[in-house]
C-alpha positions in Angstrom: -145.9 22.2 26.3 -144.1 19.7 28.0 -141.1 22.8 28.5 -143.9 25.0 29.5 -145.3 21.9 32.3 -142.2 21.5 33.1 -141.2 25.4 34.2 -144.8 25.7 36.2 -144.2 22.4 38.0 -140.1 24.5 38.8 -142.0 27.8 40.1 -144.1 25.8 42.2 -141.3 24.1 43.8 -139.1 27.0 44.3 -142.2 28.6 46.1 -142.1 25.8 48.8 -138.4 26.2 49.1 -138.1 29.2 51.7 -135.1 30.2 53.1 -136.0 29.4 56.7 -134.1 32.5 58.2 -135.6 34.8 55.5 -138.5 37.2 56.4 -139.8 40.2 58.7 -143.3 38.6 58.9 -146.5 39.9 60.5 -147.6 38.7 63.7 -150.9 38.7 62.7 -149.8 36.1 59.9 -148.2 33.7 62.3 -150.7 30.4 61.2 -148.9 30.4 58.1 -145.6 30.3 59.5 -145.8 28.3 62.7 -145.5 25.0 61.2 -142.3 25.9 60.1 -141.0 27.6 63.1 -142.0 24.5 65.1 -139.9 22.5 63.0 -136.9 24.6 63.7 -137.4 24.3 67.3 -139.5 26.9 68.3 -142.3 25.5 71.1 -144.8 28.2 70.9 -148.2 28.8 69.1 -149.3 31.3 66.8 -151.8 32.6 69.8 -148.7 33.0 72.0 -146.7 35.3 69.6 -149.8 37.3 69.1 -153.4 37.5 70.3 -155.8 40.5 70.5 -158.2 38.5 73.2 -155.6 37.1 75.2 -152.1 38.3 76.6 -149.3 37.4 74.7 -145.7 38.5 73.4 -147.0 41.0 71.3 -148.1 42.8 74.7 -144.2 43.0 76.0 -143.2 44.7 72.6 -142.9 48.5 72.3 -142.2 50.7 69.8 -139.1 52.8 71.6 -139.5 56.6 71.1 -139.5 56.8 66.9 -137.3 54.2 65.4 -136.3 51.8 68.4 -137.5 48.6 69.9 -137.9 47.7 73.7 -139.3 45.1 75.9 -141.3 45.0 79.7 -139.5 42.9 81.9 -141.2 43.2 84.7 -145.0 43.7 86.3 -144.0 47.1 87.2 -143.3 48.7 83.5 -139.8 47.9 83.4 -138.4 48.5 79.6 -134.9 47.4 78.6 -133.9 48.4 75.1 -130.2 49.4 73.4 -128.0 52.1 75.3 -127.8 53.7 71.9 -131.4 53.7 71.7 -132.0 55.7 75.2 -128.9 57.8 74.5 -130.8 61.0 73.6 -132.7 60.9 76.7 -129.7 60.0 78.7 -127.7 63.3 77.1 -130.5 65.0 77.9 -130.4 64.2 81.5 -127.1 64.8 81.7 -124.9 67.9 83.1 -121.3 68.5 84.1 -121.7 67.5 87.1 -124.1 64.8 86.5 -122.6 62.9 83.5 -125.0 59.5 83.0 -123.3 59.1 79.5 -119.8 59.3 81.1 -120.2 57.6 84.6 -123.5 55.7 83.9 -126.5 56.3 86.1 -128.8 53.5 88.4 -131.8 54.0 90.7 -132.0 51.7 92.8 -135.2 53.3 94.4 -138.6 54.6 92.1 -137.9 58.0 93.4 -135.1 57.8 92.2 -136.1 57.5 88.4 -135.6 60.5 86.3 -137.9 61.5 83.7 -137.2 61.2 80.0 -138.8 64.3 78.6 -140.4 63.8 75.3 -139.6 60.0 75.3 -142.7 57.9 74.5 -143.2 54.0 74.2 -146.1 52.7 72.4 -147.7 49.3 72.3 -149.8 47.5 69.7 -153.0 46.9 70.8 -154.0 45.5 67.7 -153.7 45.0 63.7 -155.9 44.2 61.0 -156.3 43.9 57.4 -158.0 46.1 55.9 -157.4 46.0 52.2 -160.6 45.5 51.1 -162.2 48.5 53.0 -159.4 50.4 51.8 -159.9 49.5 48.0 -163.5 49.7 48.4 -164.8 51.6 45.2 -161.7 51.4 43.2 -162.1 49.0 40.1 -160.1 47.9 38.0 -160.0 50.5 35.1 -159.9 53.1 38.0 -157.4 55.7 37.3 -154.6 56.1 39.2 -155.5 59.8 40.1 -159.2 58.9 40.8 -157.9 55.7 42.8 -156.1 57.7 45.3 -158.7 60.0 45.9 -161.4 56.8 46.9 -157.9 55.5 48.8 -157.6 59.0 50.7 -161.1 59.2 51.6 -161.5 55.9 52.8 -158.6 56.0 54.8 -160.0 58.7 56.6 -163.3 56.9 57.6 -161.2 53.3 58.7 -159.1 55.6 60.8 -162.2 57.6 62.4 -163.8 54.5 63.3 -161.0 53.1 64.9 -160.7 56.2 67.1 -164.2 55.9 68.3 -164.5 56.3 72.0 -161.0 55.7 72.8 -157.1 57.7 73.3 -155.3 55.0 71.1 -153.4 56.5 68.2 -154.5 54.8 64.7 -152.7 54.7 61.2 -153.0 52.6 58.0 -149.9 51.6 56.2 -149.8 50.3 52.8 -148.0 47.2 52.1 -146.8 45.2 49.2 -146.6 48.6 47.6 -150.2 49.4 47.9 -151.5 46.0 47.3 -152.4 45.8 50.8 -153.3 47.7 53.8 -153.5 47.1 57.6 -154.9 49.6 60.2 -152.3 49.5 63.3 -153.4 50.9 66.8 -151.6 52.2 69.1 -151.6 53.0 73.1 -148.4 55.7 73.5 -147.6 56.0 77.0 -145.6 59.7 77.7 -144.3 59.4 81.4 -141.2 57.2 80.8 -138.5 57.7 83.4 -134.3 56.7 83.0 -134.3 53.7 85.6 -130.6 52.6 84.2 -128.1 52.8 82.0 -124.1 51.8 82.3 -121.3 54.1 81.1 -120.5 54.5 77.7 -117.8 52.6 78.0 -119.7 49.6 78.8 -123.1 50.5 76.6 -121.1 51.8 73.6 -118.0 49.4 74.4 -116.1 49.7 70.8 -118.0 52.7 69.8 -118.1 53.8 65.6 -114.4 51.6 65.5 -116.7 48.6 65.9 -120.1 49.5 64.3 -121.3 47.0 61.7 -118.5 44.7 63.2 -118.5 41.4 64.6 -116.6 40.0 67.0 -118.6 42.7 69.1 -118.4 43.2 72.8 -120.6 46.2 73.8 -123.0 46.0 76.4 -125.5 47.8 74.5 -128.4 48.1 77.3 -130.4 50.5 79.1 -133.8 50.4 81.2 -136.6 52.9 81.8 -140.1 52.6 83.6 -143.7 53.5 81.9 -145.2 55.5 84.6 -149.5 55.9 84.4 -152.1 57.6 86.4 -154.1 55.8 88.8 -156.7 54.0 86.3 -153.3 52.1 84.4 -153.8 54.6 81.7 -151.0 56.9 79.7 -151.0 60.1 81.3 -148.6 63.5 81.1 -145.5 63.4 83.3 -147.1 63.6 87.2 -145.6 63.2 90.3 -148.9 61.7 91.8 -148.5 58.8 88.7 -147.6 55.2 89.4 -145.4 52.3 87.8 -147.0 50.6 84.8 -149.2 47.3 85.7 -147.7 45.0 82.8 -150.3 42.8 81.4 -147.6 41.0 79.7 -143.6 40.6 80.8 -141.1 38.5 79.5 -139.3 35.6 81.3 -136.1 36.2 81.6 -133.7 33.1 80.6 -129.9 32.5 82.0 -129.9 28.8 80.1 -127.4 31.0 77.2 -127.5 29.6 73.7 -125.5 27.1 71.4 -125.4 26.4 67.8 -128.3 26.4 66.0 -130.9 27.0 68.8 -133.6 28.5 67.5 -134.0 32.3 67.9 -136.6 34.8 67.2 -136.6 38.5 67.0 -139.8 40.8 67.8 -139.6 44.2 67.1 -140.4 47.0 64.6 -137.9 47.0 61.5 -137.3 50.2 59.5 -137.3 49.9 55.7 -136.2 47.2 53.3 -136.7 46.8 49.6 -136.6 42.9 48.8 -138.8 43.5 45.7 -136.3 45.9 43.8 -135.4 44.7 40.2 -132.1 43.9 39.0 -131.9 47.9 37.3 -132.5 49.0 41.1 -129.8 46.8 42.5 -127.6 47.6 39.7 -127.9 51.2 40.4 -127.6 51.0 44.0 -124.5 48.5 44.2 -122.5 50.1 41.5 -123.4 53.6 41.2 -125.2 55.1 44.2 -123.4 53.5 46.9 -119.6 54.3 45.7 -120.4 57.6 44.6 -121.7 58.2 48.3 -118.5 56.3 49.7 -116.3 58.0 47.8 -117.9 61.4 48.8 -117.6 60.5 51.9 -114.4 59.2 52.0 -113.1 62.3 51.0 -114.8 63.9 54.0 -113.3 61.3 56.2 -109.6 62.2 55.4 -110.0 65.5 55.4 -111.6 65.4 59.2 -109.2 63.0 60.3 -106.3 64.7 59.5 -107.2 67.8 60.9 -108.4 65.7 64.4 -105.0 64.0 64.4 -103.5 66.7 64.7 -105.8 68.9 67.1 -107.2 67.5 70.9 -109.6 70.1 70.3 -110.5 69.7 67.0 -110.9 66.0 67.8 -113.5 66.6 70.6 -115.1 68.9 68.3 -115.6 67.1 65.6 -115.4 63.6 67.3 -119.4 63.1 66.6 -119.5 64.1 62.8 -117.0 61.9 62.2 -118.6 58.9 63.3 -121.6 60.1 62.1 -120.1 60.1 58.7 -118.5 57.2 59.2 -121.4 55.4 60.1 -123.5 54.9 56.5 -120.0 54.9 54.8 -119.1 52.0 56.3 -122.4 50.1 55.5 -122.6 51.2 52.2 -119.4 49.4 51.1 -120.6 46.6 53.7 -124.1 46.6 50.9 -122.5 47.0 48.0 -119.7 44.2 48.3 -122.0 41.5 49.5 -124.7 42.4 46.9 -121.8 42.1 44.2 -120.4 39.2 46.1 -123.6 36.8 46.0 -124.8 38.0 42.6 -127.6 39.9 43.4 -128.4 41.3 40.2 -128.0 38.0 38.3 -130.4 36.7 40.9 -133.2 39.3 40.1 -132.9 39.0 36.4 -133.2 35.3 36.6 -136.7 36.1 38.6 -137.5 38.8 36.0 -136.6 35.9 33.3 -139.3 33.7 35.2 -141.6 36.2 35.4 -141.6 37.2 31.7 -142.2 33.2 31.0 -144.9 33.4 33.0 -146.8 36.6 31.9 -146.0 35.5 28.0 -147.9 31.6 28.6 -151.1 33.4 28.8 -153.1 35.8 27.2 -155.0 37.5 29.9 -151.3 37.7 32.2 -149.6 39.6 29.2 -152.5 42.2 29.4 -152.3 42.7 33.2 -148.6 42.2 33.5 -146.9 42.2 29.6 -145.6 45.8 30.3 -144.2 46.1 33.8 -140.6 44.8 33.0 -140.5 46.9 29.6 -141.7 50.0 31.9 -139.1 49.2 34.4 -136.1 49.1 31.6 -137.8 52.8 30.9 -138.3 54.8 34.4 -135.1 53.2 35.8 -132.8 54.6 32.1 -134.6 58.2 33.1 -134.1 57.7 36.7 -130.6 56.9 36.9 -129.1 60.4 36.6 -131.7 61.8 38.7 -130.9 59.8 40.9 -127.2 60.2 41.0 -128.0 63.6 40.7 -130.0 63.7 43.9 -127.2 61.6 45.8 -124.4 64.6 44.9 -126.7 67.2 45.9 -127.4 65.3 49.8 -123.7 63.9 50.0 -121.6 66.9 48.3 -123.8 70.2 48.6 -125.2 69.7 51.6 -122.0 68.2 53.1 -120.6 71.5 53.1 -121.3 73.1 56.7 -121.1 76.5 55.8 -124.0 76.1 52.9 -126.3 73.8 55.1 -126.1 76.5 57.7 -127.3 79.1 55.3 -130.1 77.4 54.3 -131.3 78.1 57.9 -132.2 81.7 57.2 -134.6 81.3 54.1 -137.5 81.3 56.4 -136.8 84.8 57.6 -135.8 85.9 54.3 -139.2 84.8 52.8 -140.9 86.7 55.8 -139.1 89.6 55.1 -140.3 89.9 51.3 -144.1 89.6 52.2 -145.5 93.0 51.6 -146.8 92.6 55.2 -143.9 90.8 57.7 -145.0 89.3 60.9 -143.0 90.7 63.4 -143.5 88.4 65.9 -142.8 85.4 63.5 -139.7 87.5 62.8 -138.4 87.3 66.5 -139.5 83.9 66.6 -137.2 83.0 63.7 -134.3 85.6 65.0 -134.6 84.1 68.4 -134.1 80.5 67.2 -131.2 81.8 64.5 -129.4 82.8 67.4 -129.9 79.3 69.3 -128.8 77.5 66.0 -125.7 79.7 64.9 -124.1 79.4 68.9 -124.3 75.7 68.5 -123.3 75.5 64.7 -120.2 77.5 65.9 -119.1 75.4 68.8 -118.8 72.7 66.4 -117.4 74.2 63.5 -113.5 74.8 61.9 -113.5 76.7 59.0 -110.0 74.9 57.4 -112.0 71.9 57.5 -115.1 73.1 55.9 -113.5 75.3 53.1 -111.1 72.0 52.1 -114.2 70.2 52.3 -116.1 72.5 49.7 -113.3 72.9 47.6 -113.5 69.2 47.1 -117.1 68.7 47.1 -117.7 71.5 44.5 -114.8 69.4 42.4 -116.6 66.2 43.1 -120.0 67.7 41.8 -118.9 69.4 38.8 -117.1 66.6 37.4 -119.6 63.6 38.5 -123.0 65.1 37.9 -124.8 64.0 34.4 -124.2 67.0 32.4 -128.0 67.7 31.7 -128.5 68.1 35.3 -125.4 70.5 36.3 -126.3 74.3 37.2 -124.8 76.1 34.5 -123.9 78.7 37.4 -121.4 76.1 38.6 -120.1 75.4 34.9 -119.2 79.3 35.1 -117.2 79.2 38.3 -115.3 76.2 36.8 -114.5 78.6 34.2 -113.7 81.4 35.9 -111.4 79.9 38.2 -109.8 77.6 35.8 -111.1 74.5 37.9 -108.9 75.4 40.7 -111.8 74.8 43.2 -109.6 75.9 46.1 -108.9 79.2 44.6 -112.5 79.8 44.7 -112.9 78.5 48.2 -110.6 80.8 49.5 -112.0 84.0 48.0 -115.6 82.8 48.9 -114.6 81.5 52.3 -112.5 85.3 53.0 -115.3 87.3 51.9 -118.8 85.3 53.5 -120.4 86.6 56.6 -121.2 83.2 57.7 -117.5 82.5 58.1 -117.3 85.0 60.8 -119.5 83.9 63.7 -119.0 87.2 65.8 -120.2 89.6 62.7 -122.9 87.0 62.2 -124.2 86.8 65.7 -123.9 90.6 66.0 -126.4 90.6 62.6 -128.7 88.3 64.7 -128.7 90.8 67.6 -129.8 93.5 65.9 -131.4 92.3 63.0 -133.3 94.5 60.3 -133.5 95.1 56.7 -130.0 95.8 56.0 -129.5 92.6 57.7 -131.4 90.6 55.4 -129.5 92.3 52.4 -126.4 91.5 53.5 -127.3 87.5 54.0 -129.5 87.7 50.7 -126.2 88.8 48.6 -123.6 87.2 50.4 -121.8 84.5 48.1 -122.5 81.3 50.4 -126.2 81.9 50.7 -126.4 82.6 46.9 -124.5 79.3 46.5 -126.9 77.6 48.5 -130.1 79.4 46.5 -128.9 78.7 43.4 -128.0 75.1 43.7 -131.7 75.1 45.7 -133.2 76.4 42.5 -131.3 74.4 40.2 -132.2 71.2 42.0 -135.8 71.9 42.0 -136.1 72.3 37.9 -134.1 70.1 37.1 -134.2 67.5 39.4 -136.5 67.8 42.0 -140.1 67.6 40.3 -138.6 64.8 37.5 -137.3 62.8 41.0 -140.8 62.7 42.4 -142.8 62.0 39.2 -140.7 59.1 38.6 -140.9 57.4 41.8 -144.1 57.7 41.9 -144.2 55.6 38.1 -142.1 53.3 39.8 -143.9 52.6 43.0 -147.1 52.3 40.7 -144.9 49.6 38.7 -144.1 47.7 41.9 -147.2 47.5 42.6 -148.5 45.9 39.5 -144.7 43.3 39.6 -145.7 42.0 43.3 -148.8 41.8 42.7 -147.7 39.1 39.5 -144.9 37.7 41.6 -147.7 36.6 43.8 -149.7 35.6 41.5 -146.9 33.4 40.1 -146.2 31.5 43.1 -149.3 30.9 44.7 -147.8 28.8 47.5 -145.4 30.7 48.7 -145.8 32.9 51.6 -144.3 36.4 51.0 -143.4 39.0 53.9 -143.9 42.5 53.0 -141.0 45.3 53.1 -140.4 46.3 56.3 -141.8 49.9 57.4 -141.7 50.4 61.1 -144.5 48.2 62.2 -144.2 45.3 63.9 -142.5 42.0 62.7 -141.3 38.8 64.0 -138.3 37.5 61.8 -136.7 33.6 63.0 -133.5 32.0 62.7 -131.0 30.3 64.7 -127.7 30.9 66.4 -124.5 30.7 63.8 -121.2 31.5 63.5 -120.1 32.4 59.5 -117.3 32.6 57.1 -116.9 36.4 56.0 -114.3 35.2 53.7 -111.5 32.3 52.7 -109.6 31.1 55.6 -111.9 33.2 58.0 -114.3 31.7 60.4 -116.5 33.9 63.2 -117.7 31.7 65.9 -121.0 32.3 67.5 -120.2 34.2 70.4 -118.2 36.2 72.4 -116.9 37.3 76.0 -115.8 39.3 78.5 -111.9 37.8 77.7 -112.4 40.2 74.4 -113.2 43.2 76.3 -110.0 42.7 78.2 -107.6 42.1 74.9 -109.3 45.3 73.1 -108.8 47.1 76.1 -106.7 50.2 75.5 -106.5 53.8 77.4 -105.7 55.7 74.6 -108.3 54.6 72.5 -111.5 56.3 73.4 -113.7 53.7 71.8 -111.6 50.6 73.6 -111.2 52.2 77.6 -112.2 49.2 80.2 -114.1 50.5 83.4 -111.3 49.9 86.1 -114.5 48.2 88.3 -115.0 45.8 84.9 -111.2 45.1 85.0 -111.1 43.5 89.1 -114.1 41.7 88.1 -112.6 39.9 85.7 -109.5 39.5 87.5 -111.3 37.9 90.4 -113.8 36.0 87.9 -116.6 37.4 89.6 -119.2 36.6 87.2 -121.5 34.8 89.8 -124.7 32.9 88.0 -124.3 34.5 84.8 -120.6 32.8 83.9 -120.6 29.6 81.4 -117.6 27.8 81.1 -115.7 30.0 83.0 -116.0 33.1 81.6 -118.7 35.7 81.1 -120.6 35.4 77.7 -121.2 39.0 76.4 -122.7 38.7 72.7 -124.1 36.2 70.0 -124.7 36.5 66.2 -127.9 34.5 64.5 -129.5 34.3 61.2 -132.6 36.6 62.2 -133.6 38.9 59.4 -133.3 42.6 61.0 -132.8 46.3 60.0 -132.7 49.5 61.5 -135.6 50.0 64.1 -134.9 46.5 65.6 -132.3 47.9 67.8 -133.7 47.3 71.4 -135.8 44.3 70.1 -135.9 41.1 72.4 -134.4 37.9 71.2 -136.1 35.2 72.1 -135.6 31.6 72.7 -137.8 28.6 71.5 -140.1 29.1 74.6 -140.3 33.0 74.1 -137.6 33.6 77.0 -135.6 36.8 76.8 -132.2 35.5 76.0 -130.8 39.1 74.7 -131.3 42.2 72.8 -130.5 43.2 69.1 -128.2 45.5 68.5 -126.7 45.6 64.9 -125.7 43.3 62.0 -122.6 42.4 60.4 -120.9 44.4 58.2 -120.5 41.5 55.7 -124.6 40.9 55.5 -125.8 44.4 55.8 -127.1 43.8 52.2 -130.0 42.0 54.1 -132.2 45.2 53.4 -132.1 44.3 49.8 -131.1 40.7 49.8 -131.1 38.4 52.5 -128.4 35.2 52.4 -128.3 33.0 55.4 -125.0 32.2 54.7 -123.5 35.9 55.7 -126.3 37.8 57.0 -126.1 37.9 61.2 -128.1 39.8 63.3 -125.6 40.8 66.4 -127.2 40.0 70.0 -126.1 41.4 73.3 -126.6 38.1 75.5 -128.7 38.9 78.0 -126.2 37.6 81.1 -124.2 40.2 80.3 -126.4 42.8 81.0 -127.5 41.2 84.1 -124.2 40.9 85.5 -123.8 44.5 84.6 -126.9 45.3 86.8 -125.8 43.2 89.8 -122.4 43.0 89.8 -121.1 46.6 88.1 -123.7 49.1 89.3 -124.7 47.0 92.5 -128.3 47.7 91.5 -129.7 44.1 92.1 -132.6 45.6 93.7 -133.8 45.8 89.7 -133.5 42.2 89.5 -135.8 41.0 92.3 -138.9 42.5 89.7 -137.6 40.6 87.0 -139.0 37.0 86.3 -135.1 34.8 85.8 -134.8 31.2 85.5 -131.6 29.5 85.1 
């Protein structure tokens, strides 16, 4: 009995021992965090951060586009976000004569601002816990299928009521694997215009070479403006629209930061998986990530070898290479961190505590006794399926011709109908022509042929035998394992390797062309992989994933019951969150210690005309030589970036980083490579978010771009 009491006392103590820096918290529940935040130095109230009845910081935060965050910095609808968040719009507005990516863009008058077609920004109007309404009619003994049906009906009713009498966008999202539900009401603005962006040599300085890396020197910001109708309401683009009159905008501070200063990030983080079990973490860290890393490593080596030998190929494959390297680098850091900080062991310790807590009470045994054993059974089945799924995504889909061939499936299906729709076929052909032209402009056959041979070999040798397509085994036997011979033969025959022939087909498309495509070996290979995956893996992947989610719902509910005094934060799901921490350097490895800030001196040190990622604009060099930093300097130099212990994820790009009084001190734009495990397990020793110091952004606007008129709109304190 004493041991049991001691165990529960320990559980309660652990519950109170929160990691101050961990968590992406719902702003509607700031009341539970504000005391701790105040102890860390925050001078705000919960109402200052989130309020429905009064203006609050919430009203200055926007969901920028579909996956970034921005913030209002003037009463006239000025929004600041990352350069990489505005990149798509800047690229779309660029041309050969007006290359805004290369040269930057600055509108010093409102009539110079450029409409960013398709871009939206969304304000959260309110957030509401609707769990009770969602679960109305759901009983403890309700079957899963019946539960889903009841919830679906309730969700539609909740959304219908929330939309009555307004033009808001509404959504209801599950939290804690469906243990809770929250309603989000958004006001979406469609007329967004580009106001300013530095050249990529500033806004993307360091490029993918420095991605996930600290020290960092990227001026990662861009500025847009929201336009509205005369009633200050959202409206499609019109020359009659006027700048949005902001309900709330952020004050900007030039005071800078120092070690241990309180910081807060307010934004829309995308996805985290903090409740994963030890089996799941082991699968990711030691199987899935290593497999994906190895496959991308093969591709990168092939692509790099060709890029080094030819300038044209270098330009052609530059973006692809960077895209491949981005996740590759992140996965390496994630697995390294998870293993270094013994994530699997820590998860097992929590599971042992849970098992002991469950076994000490008959009612708990009834409710949760099968949760952990069920995880064991499900993950033993899921492991080979997850690995096969990864190989389909990272090996099969990595072959450019196979991915390109998949675009022809809709038109083949349409032609196969008893009465094909001629208008639909015409539309599909037009789309395919456009897709084909874009594809061949950035396609080099020798690279893809070599990637193909290596990916087929890796797939055949590593995919669990029970999931291996029969046709691939036949090919391996026919070519005696010489995948390069197979690649040479299939690439010499396929119509997809011949851009002129394929485009000719598309210009004179008929049933004979369809027959040629259907019988082409590359298309047949794509079709066979797709069919085999659907039969052997696809359905089971979905079924086991659903079963895992149901079991996680029970597990998380049990964890919350086990630790009733602990403030849990839900996984990120692209809803508005607050994270808080402090400015702090870190030790990535033995004998290496990183400072918490960088300066313009580092830009000049990295500068290299021969390396695209490190080209420094001449005007910036001149400002450095003259030490013309104005009021943005600190200790004789110019601050560029800093790091802190805020818990962030994808989607936090562009999020405002605020000081203890809620003033803007920077823009979140990345995480340190060593701490990318934070999507699964956060550790303040190593997990750092990287922030653009707002002083560097203002310096670029003022001194580099000569766009000081924009600063006149902002409220800046020194």
